[in-house]
N, C-alpha and C positions, 0 to 999 in steps of 0.2 A: 887179638881184635874180636868185637862181640859179632855175632852174625845177627844182622836187623834183618827182617823179614821185608820184602819189597814186594808193590803192586805194579806190574808194566801193564797199562793198558792203552787202547788208544784214546786220542782226545782228554787225556789225562795232562798237568803240569808236571815238571821235573823240574828239582832246581840243582843244577849240578855244578862245582868247584872244580878246575882243572887247574892244577900247578905244574909250574915246567920243572925238570930234573934239578935238583940240588937248590931249585928256587933260585934261578939264573934269572936275572931283568933282561930277557930279550923280546918282549911281547910288543912294546912299545916302539921299540927299533926294529921289529917287523911287520908293522899295523897294515901293510898292505897286502903281505901274504897271508896275516890271520883273516883278513876281510875276505880274500879269495879263497880260504879252506871253509869259512863258512858258508859261502855262496854256493860250491861245491856239495858241501855235507846236505846244506838245502835239497839241492836237485837229487842227489844219491839216494837219502836217505826219508824223504819228503815228510819234513817236518818245519812247523813255525819257530822260529826264534823270537820268543816273546819279550826277551829283556836281556841285556848281556852289558857286564860290567867288566871293563880290562883294566887290568893293574900290569905295572912290568913284569911282576913274576906269576901271576896267576889271573882267571879269568872267572867268573861268576855268571850263569845264564840260566834262564828260564827257557824251557823246551817245550816245545806240543808237536805230538803226532797225530796226524792224521788219521783218520778212520780209514782201515784195511791197509794198513803198515806194521801188523803185527810182528812180521817177519823182521821188518828193519829195524824196529824196537829194539830187539833182542839183541841184534848183532851191533847197536849204535849203544845201548844202556849196560849191558852185561858186563864187558870190561872195567867201568867205571865202579860197578857195587861191587867188584871185589876188595 
């Protein structure tokens, strides 16, 4: 797998794709739980979801972190960037 350079800065937009394990089509059936998870994430990590597209086995989102959220940014995005 390629090692890409990534810039993590407050106020920037990040495009993320998250896929369920083994591409199990569970997201639409659990949409209320997913919505609650997004709301909890916004409170905990201080960010804005600019756009979200949800499919049965994955979702795409554009996320923007607010200023002074650099610590939260590292904890939120680094696991996804590996």
